[in-house]
C-alpha positions in Angstrom: -16.6 18.2 -27.1 -20.3 19.0 -26.5 -21.2 21.1 -23.5 -24.7 21.6 -22.1 -25.5 24.6 -19.9 -28.5 24.2 -17.7 -29.8 27.7 -16.7 -30.7 31.0 -18.4 -29.1 33.5 -16.0 -25.9 35.5 -16.2 -23.7 32.6 -15.1 -25.1 30.3 -17.8 -24.8 33.0 -20.5 -21.2 33.8 -19.5 -20.1 30.2 -19.5 -21.9 29.5 -22.8 -19.9 32.3 -24.4 -16.7 31.1 -22.8 -17.1 27.5 -24.1 -18.0 28.7 -27.6 -14.9 31.0 -27.5 -12.7 28.1 -26.7 -14.0 25.8 -29.4 -16.7 23.7 -27.7 -20.1 22.9 -29.2 -22.6 24.3 -26.8 -26.3 23.9 -26.1 -28.1 26.0 -23.5 -31.2 24.6 -21.8 -34.2 26.2 -20.1 -37.7 25.4 -19.2 -38.5 28.0 -21.8 -35.9 27.6 -24.5 -37.3 30.5 -26.6 -36.0 33.0 -24.1 -32.4 31.8 -24.9 -32.6 32.8 -28.6 -31.5 36.3 -27.7 -28.2 35.0 -26.4 -26.9 34.2 -29.8 -26.1 37.9 -30.6 -23.9 38.0 -27.5 -22.3 34.5 -27.2 -22.3 33.3 -30.8 -24.6 32.2 -33.6 -23.4 28.6 -33.1 -25.2 28.3 -29.8 -27.9 25.6 -29.7 -30.9 25.8 -27.4 -33.4 23.3 -26.0 -35.1 22.0 -23.0 -33.2 20.8 -19.9 -33.7 17.2 -21.0 -32.6 17.8 -24.6 -29.6 19.7 -23.4 -28.5 17.1 -20.9 -28.9 14.3 -23.5 -26.8 16.3 -26.0 -23.9 17.1 -23.7 -20.8 15.3 -22.8 -20.1 17.9 -20.1 -23.0 19.4 -18.2 -22.9 22.7 -16.3 -25.5 23.4 -13.6 -25.9 27.2 -13.7 -29.1 27.8 -11.8 -30.1 29.0 -8.3 -28.9 26.4 -5.8 -32.4 25.9 -4.4 -33.8 24.7 -7.8 -30.7 22.7 -8.9 -32.1 19.4 -7.8 -35.4 20.0 -9.6 -33.6 21.1 -12.8 -31.5 18.0 -12.8 -34.5 15.8 -12.3 -36.2 17.6 -15.2 -33.0 16.9 -17.3 -33.2 13.2 -16.5 -30.9 11.2 -14.3 -30.3 8.8 -17.2 -28.8 11.8 -19.2 -26.4 12.6 -16.3 -25.1 9.1 -15.7 -21.4 8.7 -16.3 -21.0 12.4 -17.4 -19.0 15.2 -15.9 -21.4 17.6 -14.2 -19.9 21.0 -13.3 -21.7 22.4 -10.3 -21.5 26.1 -10.3 -24.3 26.6 -7.8 -24.3 27.8 -4.2 -26.8 27.1 -1.4 -27.8 30.7 -1.0 -31.0 31.3 1.1 -33.7 33.7 0.3 -33.1 35.4 3.6 -31.5 38.8 3.5 -27.7 39.0 4.1 -26.5 40.2 7.6 -23.8 42.9 7.4 -23.0 41.7 3.9 -22.8 38.0 4.8 -25.1 35.8 2.8 -27.2 33.1 4.5 -27.0 29.5 3.3 -29.7 26.8 3.7 -27.0 24.2 4.3 -24.7 23.9 7.3 -21.0 23.6 7.6 -21.2 19.7 7.7 -23.1 19.4 4.4 -22.7 21.1 1.1 -25.0 21.7 -1.8 -22.9 19.4 -4.1 -23.0 16.5 -1.6 -26.8 16.7 -1.7 -26.8 16.6 -5.5 -24.3 13.8 -5.6 -26.5 11.7 -3.3 -29.6 12.2 -5.4 -27.7 11.5 -8.7 -25.1 9.0 -7.7 -24.2 8.0 -11.3 -23.2 11.6 -12.2 -19.7 12.8 -11.8 -20.1 16.1 -10.0 -17.2 18.6 -9.9 -17.5 21.9 -8.0 -16.2 24.9 -10.0 -17.0 28.5 -10.8 -18.7 28.9 -7.4 -16.3 31.4 -5.8 -16.2 34.1 -8.4 -18.7 36.5 -10.0 -19.9 35.7 -13.6 -18.1 38.7 -15.2 -14.7 37.0 -14.3 -15.5 33.4 -15.0 -13.8 33.3 -18.4 -10.2 34.5 -18.8 -10.2 36.8 -15.7 -8.0 39.8 -16.1 -6.2 39.6 -12.7 -2.5 39.4 -12.0 -1.3 37.0 -10.7 -3.6 34.4 -12.2 -6.4 33.7 -9.7 -7.2 30.3 -8.2 -10.2 28.2 -8.9 -11.0 25.7 -6.2 -12.5 22.4 -7.4 -13.5 19.1 -5.8 -15.2 15.9 -6.8 -15.1 12.1 -6.4 -14.2 11.2 -10.0 -10.6 11.9 -11.1 -11.3 11.6 -14.8 -14.2 14.2 -14.4 -11.9 16.5 -12.5 -9.3 16.2 -15.3 -11.9 17.3 -17.8 -12.7 20.3 -15.7 -9.0 21.2 -15.2 -8.7 21.2 -19.0 -11.6 23.6 -19.3 -10.2 25.9 -16.5 -6.8 25.9 -18.1 -8.4 27.3 -21.3 -10.5 29.7 -19.3 -7.3 31.2 -17.7 -7.4 29.8 -14.1 -4.9 28.2 -11.8 -6.7 25.1 -10.5 -6.5 24.0 -6.9 -8.0 20.5 -6.5 -9.3 20.2 -2.9 -10.1 16.5 -3.1 -13.4 14.6 -2.8 -17.0 15.9 -2.7 -16.8 16.8 1.1 -14.4 19.6 0.2 -17.4 21.5 -1.2 -18.3 22.2 2.4 -15.3 24.6 2.4 -15.4 25.8 -1.2 -19.1 26.9 -1.2 -18.7 29.4 1.7 -16.1 31.2 -0.4 -19.1 32.6 -2.2 -20.0 34.3 1.1 -16.5 35.7 1.4 -16.4 36.9 -2.2 -19.7 38.7 -1.9 -18.9 40.6 1.4 -17.0 43.5 -0.3 -19.7 43.9 -2.9 -22.6 43.8 -0.5 -20.9 46.1 2.0 -19.0 48.5 -0.3 -20.1 47.9 -3.9 -16.8 46.3 -4.7 -17.1 43.3 -7.0 -13.8 43.2 -8.9 -11.7 40.7 -7.0 -10.7 37.0 -7.0 -9.0 34.5 -4.7 -5.4 33.3 -5.0 -3.8 30.5 -3.0 -0.2 31.4 -2.4 2.4 28.7 -1.6 6.0 28.4 -0.5 8.3 26.5 -2.8 
């Protein structure tokens, strides 16, 4: 299966390497594809590179791995026609440029609207699935925690979520499906919670686990 990574930061690089490791054909996209050439020595020589539009057109699964504030523009650049009917993994969070307060990040959304809901409204033909938004990039692929940590996902399209569950199984996660797109209102703030120990005490080596009876 072909995967397109939109974004040239640490999240994109980590996920590109993870998909290649697990046998996917991967293209990474950027406004300046040339700066992605250096990734090959780290993630694999099979990595393809291109523009946002070329990457989205190539991919069967698309990963949005940019700052939340620019995600809509990046997807518009990629072309709505290249998103239609495809699974789009939304790894972004609506983090404001304002400074954190006592280790708590500020969001530019409120509790009654999520980043992913905004994107789904703008690109209604795409099948958005929230994933990878509640963990730091070093632990996105085969995290070394015991017990296996939980990855919280949501989205409106069941087939798209099934594709993402297959990915997350390979990447070493227990998947917790929280339902439709509105659940992103609860999932995205987990980024705030995850970052508090790091911003307050420099501790970034943790993950979430949903524990259950029975």
